[in-house]
TIVEX-23604 format. One line per 3 residues: number of its first residue (from 1); for each residue x, y, z of N, C-alpha, C. Coordinates in Angstrom, 3 decimals, padded with zeros to 6 digits, m for minus. Layout:
N
NUM> X:Y:Z:X:Y:Z:X:Y:Z; ...
END
This chain:
310
1> 100.953:173.911:073.729:101.550:172.690:073.220:101.086:171.534:074.096; 100.568:170.498:073.448:100.051:169.356:074.181:101.190:168.512:074.749; 100.931:168.011:075.947:101.921:167.114:076.553:101.982:165.821:075.755
4> 103.154:165.239:075.691:103.323:163.992:074.953:102.527:162.868:075.626; 101.912:162.045:074.773:101.164:160.905:075.293:102.136:159.864:075.827; 101.963:159.420:077.033:102.903:158.439:077.577:102.865:157.142:076.763
7> 104.037:156.583:076.531:104.138:155.336:075.769:103.835:154.117:076.625; 103.903:154.278:077.937:103.782:153.120:078.810:103.166:153.566:080.132; 102.196:152.815:080.619:101.702:153.055:081.972:101.353:151.721:082.600
10> 101.363:151.686:083.919:101.227:150.431:084.645:099.897:149.747:084.377; 098.820:150.545:084.249:097.501:149.948:084.065:097.392:149.249:082.717; 097.888:149.889:081.675:097.840:149.255:080.354:098.752:148.042:080.307
13> 099.892:148.102:081.029:100.784:146.952:081.077:100.091:145.760:081.740; 099.377:146.015:082.825:098.664:144.941:083.501:097.625:144.314:082.583; 096.844:145.151:081.898:095.849:144.625:080.972:096.469:143.810:079.858
16> 097.626:144.265:079.375:098.318:143.563:078.305:098.790:142.186:078.782; 099.383:142.119:079.983:099.879:140.844:080.495:098.724:139.886:080.786; 097.622:140.411:081.313:096.449:139.566:081.561:095.972:138.924:080.267
19> 095.871:139.718:079.203:095.448:139.184:077.903:096.431:138.139:077.387; 097.716:138.391:077.605:098.727:137.452:077.130:098.667:136.121:077.895; 098.458:136.171:079.204:098.423:134.925:079.971:097.240:134.052:079.569
22> 096.155:134.675:079.109:095.013:133.876:078.656:095.345:133.085:077.401; 096.378:133.511:076.688:096.854:132.774:075.513:097.934:131.772:075.913; 098.816:132.177:076.806:099.982:131.364:077.169:099.596:130.138:077.982
25> 098.759:130.318:078.994:098.521:129.244:079.948:097.891:127.994:079.326; 096.873:128.097:078.471:096.340:126.859:077.890:097.390:126.062:077.116; 098.254:126.765:076.387:099.305:126.073:075.655:100.303:125.397:076.568
28> 100.627:126.055:077.670:101.574:125.485:078.632:101.013:124.204:079.235; 099.745:124.198:079.599:099.159:123.027:080.241:098.851:121.900:079.258; 098.847:122.199:077.962:098.701:121.126:076.975:100.016:120.427:076.689
31> 101.124:121.034:077.083:102.435:120.483:076.772:102.689:119.215:077.577; 103.185:118.187:076.906:103.522:116.914:077.545:105.036:116.827:077.686; 105.488:116.465:078.876:106.920:116.315:079.118:107.251:114.829:079.155
34> 107.858:114.295:078.109:108.015:112.841:077.992:108.921:112.209:079.035; 109.834:112.976:079.637:110.732:112.374:080.607:110.253:112.557:082.045; 109.036:113.075:082.232:108.404:113.064:083.549:107.775:111.685:083.720
37> 108.176:110.956:084.761:107.871:109.527:084.799:106.613:109.158:085.577; 106.215:109.964:086.560:105.217:109.497:087.519:103.843:109.251:086.919; 103.471:110.005:085.880:102.099:109.926:085.379:101.745:108.553:084.827
40> 102.715:107.846:084.258:102.450:106.513:083.720:102.623:105.420:084.759; 103.171:105.751:085.910:103.534:104.730:086.884:102.639:104.700:088.102; 101.979:105.806:088.414:101.244:105.930:089.671:099.883:106.579:089.409
43> 098.786:105.991:089.896:097.490:106.671:089.820:097.512:107.956:090.645; 096.965:109.026:090.092:096.944:110.327:090.757:095.507:110.675:091.113; 095.278:111.043:092.362:093.947:111.390:092.850:093.884:112.901:093.088
46> 093.040:113.588:092.330:092.868:115.036:092.489:091.499:115.381:093.077; 090.838:114.395:093.683:089.445:114.586:094.096:089.290:115.226:095.467; 090.347:115.316:096.256:090.209:115.851:097.608:089.950:117.341:097.621
49> 089.563:117.836:098.805:089.353:119.271:098.971:090.678:120.002:098.766; 090.656:121.071:097.994:091.894:121.759:097.624:092.665:122.283:098.825; 091.979:122.654:099.880:092.650:123.255:101.025:092.621:122.352:102.258
52> 092.377:121.069:102.057:092.440:120.122:103.167:093.871:120.018:103.676; 094.019:119.841:104.977:095.361:119.712:105.547:095.885:118.295:105.462; 094.994:117.328:105.254:095.425:115.944:105.131:094.370:115.151:104.382
55> 094.764:113.991:103.907:093.853:113.051:103.263:093.803:111.804:104.124; 092.609:111.370:104.495:092.429:110.197:105.338:091.904:109.041:104.505; 092.485:107.873:104.714:091.987:106.679:104.018:092.152:105.484:104.949
58> 091.494:104.397:104.581:091.525:103.189:105.398:092.062:102.027:104.574; 092.920:101.244:105.186:093.389:100.011:104.559:092.767:098.833:105.295; 092.592:097.741:104.586:091.947:096.578:105.186:092.666:095.310:104.769
61> 092.635:094.334:105.651:093.161:093.012:105.341:092.141:091.993:105.820; 092.125:090.837:105.187:091.171:089.792:105.523:091.889:088.652:106.230; 091.148:087.963:107.087:091.696:086.770:107.717:090.588:085.731:107.829
64> 090.988:084.495:108.055:090.024:083.422:108.225:090.217:082.316:107.217; 089.966:081.087:107.634:090.101:079.925:106.763:089.016:078.922:107.102; 088.289:078.495:106.094:087.275:077.460:106.302:087.953:076.130:106.581
67> 087.325:075.315:107.449:087.888:074.022:107.789:086.758:073.064:108.141; 087.088:071.807:108.248:086.100:070.794:108.606:085.666:070.968:110.061; 084.386:070.733:110.324:083.878:070.822:111.689:082.928:069.666:111.960
70> 082.698:069.407:113.218:081.686:068.448:113.620:080.305:069.057:113.449; 079.340:068.257:113.109:078.002:068.773:112.877:077.379:069.437:114.079; 077.869:069.143:115.274:077.330:069.743:116.497:078.316:070.724:117.133
73> 079.294:071.156:116.357:080.370:071.983:116.926:079.881:073.383:117.271; 080.511:073.958:118.307:080.260:075.347:118.679:081.377:076.278:118.200; 082.535:075.698:117.954:083.704:076.524:117.612:083.879:076.608:116.095
76> 082.942:077.259:115.441:082.994:077.400:113.979:084.043:078.447:113.622; 084.935:078.118:112.677:085.943:079.119:112.259:085.272:080.384:111.745; 085.912:081.495:112.021:085.340:082.781:111.626:086.295:083.538:110.714
79> 085.699:084.259:109.797:086.448:085.174:108.935:086.191:086.597:109.399; 087.075:087.484:109.013:086.886:088.879:109.378:087.854:089.772:108.633; 087.817:091.035:108.962:088.722:091.997:108.342:089.331:092.877:109.428
82> 090.530:093.312:109.198:091.165:094.314:110.055:091.281:095.605:109.265; 090.997:096.706:109.905:091.039:098.007:109.240:091.969:098.940:109.995; 092.685:099.732:109.244:093.588:100.711:109.849:093.390:102.053:109.161
85> 093.383:103.115:109.957:093.228:104.450:109.401:094.602:105.071:109.160; 094.742:105.740:108.025:095.990:106.406:107.681:095.688:107.838:107.271; 096.598:108.723:107.569:096.460:110.115:107.147:097.717:110.556:106.419
88> 097.510:111.187:105.271:098.620:111.738:104.506:098.510:113.259:104.531; 099.514:113.960:105.047:099.436:115.423:105.072:099.514:116.013:103.670; 098.922:117.163:103.498:098.947:117.878:102.226:099.655:119.206:102.437
91> 100.597:119.526:101.558:101.385:120.747:101.691:101.285:121.581:100.421; 101.543:122.878:100.581:101.485:123.816:099.463:102.888:124.037:098.896; 102.975:124.060:097.578:104.228:124.383:096.885:103.920:125.447:095.840
94> 104.937:126.135:095.385:104.699:127.202:094.415:105.847:127.384:093.452; 105.499:127.786:092.248:106.471:128.194:091.233:105.709:129.007:090.189; 106.203:130.204:089.909:105.527:131.067:088.948:106.519:131.692:087.988
97> 106.124:132.772:087.359:106.997:133.466:086.412:106.577:134.920:086.352; 107.299:135.723:085.607:106.951:137.135:085.521:107.604:137.818:084.337; 107.242:139.108:084.165:107.763:139.909:083.060:108.231:141.253:083.596
100> 109.275:141.754:082.968:109.794:143.059:083.335:109.236:144.170:082.463; 109.443:145.392:082.919:108.930:146.589:082.249:109.396:146.682:080.802; 110.684:146.450:080.552:111.197:146.561:079.190:110.610:145.499:078.270
103> 110.500:144.280:078.773:109.965:143.185:077.959:108.522:143.452:077.554; 107.726:143.952:078.492:106.327:144.269:078.193:106.244:145.447:077.218; 107.067:146.475:077.465:107.042:147.641:076.591:107.406:147.312:075.157
106> 108.429:146.499:074.945:108.817:146.120:073.582:107.715:145.334:072.893; 107.082:144.419:073.623:106.017:143.614:073.028:104.835:144.496:072.622; 104.483:145.465:073.468:103.395:146.382:073.126:103.753:147.236:071.912
109> 104.963:147.745:071.920:105.394:148.623:070.831:105.388:147.900:069.489; 105.880:146.646:069.495:106.006:145.897:068.239:104.766:145.078:067.906; 103.816:145.031:068.830:102.593:144.262:068.573:102.827:142.767:068.525
112> 103.734:142.267:069.370:104.042:140.832:069.393:103.631:140.250:070.744; 103.555:138.927:070.788:103.174:138.251:072.017:104.362:138.176:072.973; 104.045:138.159:074.249:105.075:137.895:075.241:105.551:136.445:075.121
115> 106.802:136.222:075.474:107.351:134.875:075.413:106.663:133.967:076.428; 106.444:132.723:076.031:105.864:131.744:076.958:106.927:130.859:077.606; 108.206:131.155:077.357:109.270:130.277:077.832:109.339:130.222:079.354
118> 109.147:131.360:080.025:109.198:131.356:081.484:108.019:130.587:082.073; 106.858:130.707:081.440:105.698:129.947:081.907:105.930:128.455:081.726; 106.536:128.085:080.605:106.859:126.680:080.359:107.850:126.184:081.405
121> 108.832:127.006:081.742:109.827:126.614:082.741:109.182:126.412:084.107; 108.227:127.282:084.463:107.544:127.156:085.745:106.720:125.873:085.799; 106.009:125.610:084.727:105.199:124.394:084.680:106.079:123.149:084.740
124> 107.198:123.191:084.044:108.136:122.080:084.060:108.681:121.857:085.480; 109.020:122.926:086.166:109.533:122.807:087.527:108.496:122.191:088.467; 107.224:122.544:088.267:106.160:121.959:089.080:106.060:120.460:088.841
127> 106.136:120.042:087.575:106.073:118.620:087.251:107.271:117.868:087.822; 108.439:118.503:087.811:109.627:117.856:088.362:109.495:117.643:089.862; 108.881:118.601:090.561:108.647:118.435:091.990:107.735:117.243:092.252
130> 106.626:117.157:091.526:105.694:116.049:091.712:106.384:114.723:091.402; 107.170:114.705:090.337:107.884:113.490:089.946:108.815:113.029:091.063; 109.546:113.974:091.637:110.485:113.627:092.712:109.749:113.107:093.938
133> 108.678:113.784:094.341:107.936:113.368:095.523:107.276:112.008:095.291; 106.709:111.800:094.107:106.013:110.550:093.809:106.961:109.361:093.806; 108.164:109.551:093.278:109.080:108.427:093.120:110.027:108.266:094.303
136> 110.526:109.374:094.840:111.544:109.291:095.892:111.068:109.791:097.248; 109.905:110.420:097.295:109.418:110.972:098.543:110.112:112.274:098.889; 109.909:112.744:100.104:110.538:113.972:100.589:110.646:113.867:102.101
139> 111.872:113.680:102.582:112.076:113.470:104.016:111.638:114.674:104.838; 111.723:115.892:104.279:111.347:117.077:105.047:109.856:117.108:105.342; 109.056:116.413:104.546:107.610:116.357:104.762:107.149:114.987:105.256
142> 108.102:114.076:105.462:107.742:112.740:105.928:107.167:111.851:104.857; 107.417:112.177:103.587:106.885:111.388:102.483:107.884:110.322:102.044; 107.396:109.142:101.712:108.180:108.169:100.962:107.551:108.033:099.580
145> 108.317:107.477:098.628:107.838:107.386:097.262:107.813:105.955:096.759; 107.589:105.821:095.477:107.496:104.497:094.875:108.804:103.721:095.012; 109.933:104.416:095.036:111.227:103.741:095.131:111.558:103.285:096.552
148> 110.905:103.864:097.559:111.283:103.590:098.948:110.071:103.620:099.870; 108.974:103.051:099.434:107.701:103.172:100.150:107.772:102.542:101.533; 107.224:103.243:102.512:107.130:102.707:103.867:106.233:101.472:103.855
151> 106.654:100.452:104.576:105.845:099.241:104.661:106.201:098.178:103.653; 107.066:098.491:102.707:107.496:097.506:101.708:108.903:097.051:102.082; 109.069:095.758:102.327:110.358:095.210:102.755:111.132:094.675:101.558
154> 112.331:095.191:101.300:113.124:094.686:100.169:113.591:093.254:100.422; 113.701:092.487:099.331:114.270:091.138:099.406:115.395:091.041:098.387; 116.362:090.186:098.661:117.495:090.019:097.760:117.094:089.171:096.557
157> 117.638:089.503:095.402:117.377:088.727:094.195:117.898:087.309:094.369; 117.173:086.346:093.794:117.585:084.948:093.904:118.959:084.731:093.281; 119.141:085.249:092.076:120.443:085.170:091.410:121.148:086.513:091.466
160> 120.506:087.545:090.921:121.068:088.881:090.950:122.278:089.053:090.042; 122.902:090.229:090.151:124.088:090.564:089.359:123.879:090.211:087.890; 122.842:090.795:087.290:122.454:090.443:085.933:123.553:090.564:084.878
163> 124.486:091.506:084.990:125.527:091.570:083.954:126.322:090.276:083.817; 126.364:089.459:084.878:127.091:088.187:084.794:126.163:086.984:084.842; 124.866:087.196:084.992:123.908:086.090:085.074:123.541:085.595:083.678
166> 123.032:084.382:083.602:122.567:083.841:082.328:121.173:084.379:082.019; 120.756:084.380:080.745:119.397:084.812:080.428:118.324:084.053:081.197; 118.508:082.753:081.366:117.523:081.954:082.099:117.429:082.428:083.551
169> 118.565:082.753:084.169:118.567:083.238:085.552:117.910:084.610:085.663; 118.136:085.468:084.670:117.503:086.792:084.681:115.995:086.672:084.573; 115.526:085.824:083.655:114.085:085.602:083.503:113.502:085.047:084.801
172> 114.223:084.150:085.448:113.737:083.584:086.703:113.620:084.655:087.786; 114.569:085.589:087.843:114.482:086.682:088.821:113.244:087.536:088.568; 112.953:087.853:087.304:111.791:088.694:086.990:110.491:087.967:087.287
175> 110.398:086.683:086.923:109.187:085.929:087.243:109.022:085.774:088.745; 110.135:085.635:089.461:110.067:085.527:090.914:109.479:086.789:091.529; 109.824:087.949:090.966:109.259:089.208:091.470:107.744:089.236:091.291
178> 107.274:088.789:090.139:105.830:088.738:089.910:105.158:087.780:090.882; 105.791:086.645:091.106:105.201:085.636:091.979:105.269:086.038:093.448; 106.223:086.898:093.813:106.263:087.386:095.194:104.982:088.120:095.555
181> 104.461:088.908:094.618:103.171:089.568:094.850:102.061:088.535:094.910; 102.095:087.575:094.001:101.068:086.525:093.939:101.036:085.728:095.247; 102.196:085.303:095.710:102.252:084.499:096.930:102.016:085.346:098.178
184> 102.487:086.595:098.161:102.321:087.451:099.323:100.892:087.849:099.588; 100.041:087.755:098.573:098.623:088.104:098.730:097.751:086.854:098.748; 098.346:085.715:099.065:097.617:084.442:099.117:096.950:084.150:097.774
187> 097.672:084.430:096.712:097.283:084.151:095.314:096.083:084.968:094.853; 095.797:086.094:095.509:094.645:086.907:095.099:095.022:088.003:094.107; 096.314:088.300:093.954:096.737:089.367:093.039:098.093:089.004:092.454
190> 098.394:089.592:091.307:099.687:089.390:090.669:100.143:090.720:090.088; 101.429:090.970:090.162:101.962:092.237:089.655:101.764:092.338:088.156; 101.420:093.539:087.682:101.263:093.770:086.246:102.302:094.743:085.701
193> 103.216:095.197:086.583:104.217:096.194:086.185:105.561:095.841:086.789; 106.604:095.900:085.964:107.976:095.737:086.423:108.754:096.987:086.058; 109.407:097.588:087.036:110.264:098.737:086.798:111.712:098.315:087.024
196> 112.557:098.614:086.045:113.956:098.194:086.095:114.872:099.406:086.010; 116.060:099.319:086.616:117.062:100.350:086.367:117.391:100.375:084.868; 117.734:101.554:084.375:118.018:101.675:082.945:119.133:100.737:082.504
199> 120.173:100.578:083.327:121.284:099.713:082.925:120.814:098.280:082.728; 119.921:097.797:083.612:119.423:096.424:083.481:118.419:096.315:082.340; 117.638:097.379:082.136:116.691:097.366:081.019:117.434:097.302:079.687
202> 118.488:098.097:079.554:119.290:098.046:078.333:119.899:096.658:078.144; 120.328:096.051:079.246:120.958:094.733:079.146:119.982:093.697:078.600; 118.764:093.640:079.155:117.827:092.609:078.703:117.225:092.938:077.330
205> 117.263:094.215:076.947:116.693:094.581:075.638:117.699:094.448:074.500; 118.952:094.165:074.824:119.980:094.026:073.784:120.692:092.677:073.813; 120.464:091.878:074.848:121.132:090.588:074.971:120.232:089.474:074.444
208> 120.738:088.627:073.506:119.909:087.527:072.982:119.565:086.516:074.074; 118.403:085.901:073.932:117.990:084.875:074.885:118.922:083.665:074.822; 119.400:083.375:073.633:120.422:082.337:073.502:121.245:082.621:072.254
211> 122.331:081.891:072.109:123.286:082.179:071.031:122.721:081.917:069.654; 121.668:081.146:069.551:121.115:080.772:068.245:119.847:081.549:067.896; 119.598:082.650:068.594:118.356:083.387:068.392:118.611:084.881:068.347
214> 117.792:085.590:067.571:117.828:087.052:067.560:116.862:087.643:068.584; 116.087:086.810:069.243:115.126:087.275:070.245:115.868:087.679:071.518; 115.626:088.900:071.967:116.291:089.366:073.183:115.609:088.784:074.424
217> 116.298:088.916:075.553:115.718:088.471:076.826:114.391:089.175:077.075; 114.340:090.490:076.807:113.111:091.253:077.036:111.985:090.763:076.142; 112.247:090.553:074.861:111.213:090.080:073.944:110.673:088.723:074.382
220> 111.588:087.844:074.763:111.162:086.506:075.186:110.338:086.586:076.465; 110.791:087.397:077.406:110.094:087.506:078.682:108.705:088.113:078.518; 108.574:089.140:077.668:107.264:089.756:077.451:106.257:088.750:076.894
223> 106.740:087.789:076.135:105.846:086.793:075.542:105.598:085.603:076.457; 106.458:085.404:077.463:106.407:084.156:078.228:106.387:084.345:079.748; 106.115:085.537:080.248:106.106:085.752:081.692:104.850:085.176:082.339
226> 104.888:085.008:083.654:103.776:084.354:084.346:102.520:085.227:084.374; 102.670:086.547:084.373:101.489:087.408:084.357:100.714:087.241:083.056; 101.411:087.305:081.937:100.747:087.151:080.640:100.169:085.750:080.491
229> 100.907:084.748:080.962:100.400:083.376:080.871:099.135:083.195:081.690; 099.055:083.864:082.858:097.907:083.701:083.744:096.705:084.528:083.329; 096.950:085.716:082.746:095.847:086.650:082.478:095.575:086.876:080.996
232> 096.543:086.579:080.141:096.398:086.883:078.722:096.641:088.339:078.397; 097.073:089.136:079.375:097.319:090.563:079.157:098.806:090.867:079.095; 099.138:091.996:078.486:100.522:092.401:078.320:101.091:092.927:079.625
235> 102.248:092.440:079.997:102.959:092.947:081.163:103.660:094.248:080.796; 103.644:095.218:081.709:104.375:096.472:081.518:105.763:096.336:082.108; 106.795:096.542:081.281:108.183:096.531:081.744:108.804:097.849:081.312
238> 109.310:098.626:082.270:109.844:099.958:081.977:111.235:100.122:082.566; 112.087:100.820:081.841:113.344:101.276:082.383:113.137:102.637:083.034; 113.631:102.831:084.257:113.332:104.029:085.045:114.629:104.617:085.598
241> 114.758:105.927:085.472:115.890:106.609:086.085:115.823:106.522:087.612; 116.960:106.355:088.239:117.028:106.401:089.685:117.048:105.060:090.380; 116.773:103.970:089.660:116.720:102.662:090.300:118.071:101.957:090.335
244> 119.052:102.472:089.615:120.365:101.816:089.608:121.016:101.814:090.978; 120.660:102.778:091.818:121.242:102.852:093.167:120.172:102.947:094.244; 118.930:102.568:093.932:117.820:102.752:094.874:117.752:101.670:095.939
247> 118.416:100.537:095.727:118.351:099.442:096.680:119.173:099.704:097.932; 118.984:098.838:098.925:119.719:098.959:100.185:121.216:098.891:099.919; 121.947:099.864:100.432:123.381:099.911:100.200:123.769:100.447:098.843
250> 122.808:101.020:098.112:123.108:101.617:096.812:123.145:100.637:095.654; 122.522:099.455:095.813:122.509:098.473:094.719:121.293:098.706:093.827; 121.296:098.019:092.676:120.199:098.146:091.720:118.928:097.499:092.277
253> 117.796:098.165:092.063:116.510:097.690:092.592:115.503:097.476:091.476; 114.809:096.358:091.511:113.653:096.078:090.650:112.393:096.268:091.484; 111.359:096.858:090.886:110.079:097.040:091.572:108.999:096.318:090.780
256> 108.267:095.461:091.457:107.119:094.777:090.859:105.876:095.172:091.641; 104.810:095.542:090.948:103.589:095.944:091.653:102.393:095.899:090.716; 101.219:095.979:091.312:099.981:096.088:090.541:099.610:097.560:090.474
259> 099.601:098.101:089.277:099.364:099.534:089.078:097.864:099.797:089.105; 097.360:100.049:090.294:095.918:100.204:090.483:095.693:101.150:091.661; 094.684:102.034:091.606:094.427:102.951:092.720:094.146:102.248:094.044
262> 093.689:100.991:093.999:093.492:100.258:095.238:094.818:099.944:095.919; 095.892:099.880:095.129:097.200:099.503:095.663:097.998:100.724:096.083; 098.055:101.724:095.233:098.856:102.921:095.523:098.226:104.123:094.843
265> 098.461:105.282:095.443:097.808:106.491:094.944:098.595:107.716:095.397; 098.759:108.667:094.483:099.379:109.951:094.811:098.277:110.992:094.960; 098.281:111.695:096.092:097.247:112.694:096.346:097.731:114.069:095.886
268> 096.965:114.688:094.999:097.268:116.034:094.530:095.955:116.800:094.443; 095.423:117.235:095.601:094.102:117.877:095.597:094.055:119.187:094.816; 095.203:119.862:094.657:095.238:121.060:093.818:096.410:120.931:092.844
271> 096.151:120.478:091.617:097.221:120.461:090.626:097.752:121.872:090.375; 098.951:121.952:089.874:099.584:123.257:089.652:098.687:124.164:088.813; 098.587:125.414:089.231:097.805:126.407:088.487:098.461:127.772:088.620
274> 098.216:128.623:087.651:098.700:129.998:087.709:097.585:130.892:088.241; 097.950:131.782:089.148:097.008:132.746:089.709:097.034:134.031:088.884; 096.111:134.957:089.139:096.068:136.189:088.343:097.357:137.008:088.438
277> 097.633:137.721:087.373:098.805:138.601:087.308:098.670:139.726:088.336; 099.794:140.115:088.933:099.782:141.293:089.799:101.100:142.040:089.634; 101.074:143.320:089.920:102.282:144.135:089.830:103.054:143.984:091.125
280> 104.217:143.342:091.038:104.994:143.014:092.230:106.018:144.087:092.585; 106.241:145.039:091.696:107.201:146.103:091.942:107.022:147.203:090.920; 107.796:148.255:091.006:107.631:149.370:090.064:107.787:148.958:088.608
283> 108.635:147.960:088.344:108.937:147.567:086.970:108.769:146.065:086.756; 107.870:145.446:087.525:107.755:143.990:087.447:106.315:143.546:087.622; 105.871:142.614:086.748:104.544:142.013:086.831:104.716:140.503:086.932
286> 104.146:139.902:087.983:104.362:138.475:088.256:103.077:137.672:088.105; 103.269:136.396:087.757:102.172:135.426:087.660:102.502:134.292:088.636; 101.914:134.296:089.827:102.230:133.231:090.792:101.679:131.889:090.313
289> 102.355:130.840:090.699:101.862:129.491:090.453:101.857:128.714:091.751; 100.787:127.985:092.029:100.658:127.263:093.295:100.130:125.856:093.040; 100.363:124.984:094.018:099.837:123.625:093.972:099.793:123.086:095.388
292> 098.935:122.094:095.618:098.879:121.417:096.917:099.022:119.927:096.679; 099.982:119.351:097.400:100.412:117.991:097.096:100.553:117.177:098.372; 100.013:115.974:098.358:100.242:115.010:099.422:101.248:113.979:098.954
295> 101.542:113.033:099.797:102.521:112.019:099.441:101.889:110.838:098.738; 102.722:109.846:098.474:102.269:108.598:097.867:101.794:107.655:098.964; 100.584:107.152:098.829:100.066:106.142:099.744:100.153:104.779:099.083
298> 100.876:103.858:099.696:100.848:102.464:099.270:099.850:101.763:100.183; 098.655:101.558:099.679:097.553:101.087:100.506:097.603:099.583:100.739; 098.164:098.865:099.774:098.292:097.414:099.904:099.761:097.052:099.698
301> 100.577:097.187:100.747:102.018:097.006:100.579:102.427:095.605:100.137; 101.580:094.608:100.352:101.911:093.259:099.891:101.878:093.144:098.370; 101.288:094.137:097.717:101.224:094.108:096.251:102.310:094.962:095.618
304> 103.309:095.329:096.409:104.495:096.019:095.917:105.708:095.237:096.424; 106.631:094.926:095.526:107.797:094.112:095.877:109.057:094.814:095.405; 110.071:094.877:096.275:111.394:095.368:095.918:112.369:094.193:095.861
307> 113.039:094.029:094.733:114.083:093.011:094.579:115.410:093.743:094.401; 116.316:093.560:095.342:117.590:094.290:095.327:118.743:093.410:094.846; 119.702:094.069:094.209:120.913:093.386:093.793:120.849:092.717:092.437
310> 119.919:093.172:091.584:119.796:092.522:090.279:120.967:092.892:089.364
END
């Protein structure tokens, strides 16, 4: 009498999971998570060496002013640049998923695909980590983020307290934020992005500019702000989670900045990826996920402005 053919063995299970991950992973990485905020707000640099321990970059500032001189003068004014070297450490993070013996056996028996839900959850968790580090930083790694960047000094809103301010005063606060970048860089740059707490964004997007108009404060401002008037381009205004208490003392914070890699950049030399499947125990097959992430570098802090108390 022939021995019964085994219904399940570890080698066939491994081959089955490997084949399944080749189907699951491309779909997972094509998925867009609309409430992950950092991708639209911060340039991401993935060009560094994947296993570098740090990313080095240089910031520069210019000085010098032309002035009148005597035709025989020796003391001609000079221009120059100052350069500073900065290093951002890069750290490894991980999140993966796996399948159990029963789950694999049922899928093989019924000829169905393994669920991709755990892979989706792992990918989502990786994106949430990047989002948190990019926006809020991570004190355990010495990182600051877009909401609290080192080198950016908060200033109090001229009027502030928007729930009780007039539409004209609110518009003046927003234009002042744009002009703070313009004036802080000796008129060489102007902010093209305004980030607002959700409560303030809702307020300006639902409050009329005046009692005789259906145009909201936001609609009027988008058409009449100083950035659009100066450049002819559309200003980006976004409502962002986390800014309602991001200011000093837990007050609402507005952020104005120029969204450009020259100004700020998030280093991610190894974006999240899944490694090959391996058998992690007698009844378990795991798919590790790893990534290497540096912090947010604000390279030109004068082009980022925090307005608190709006």
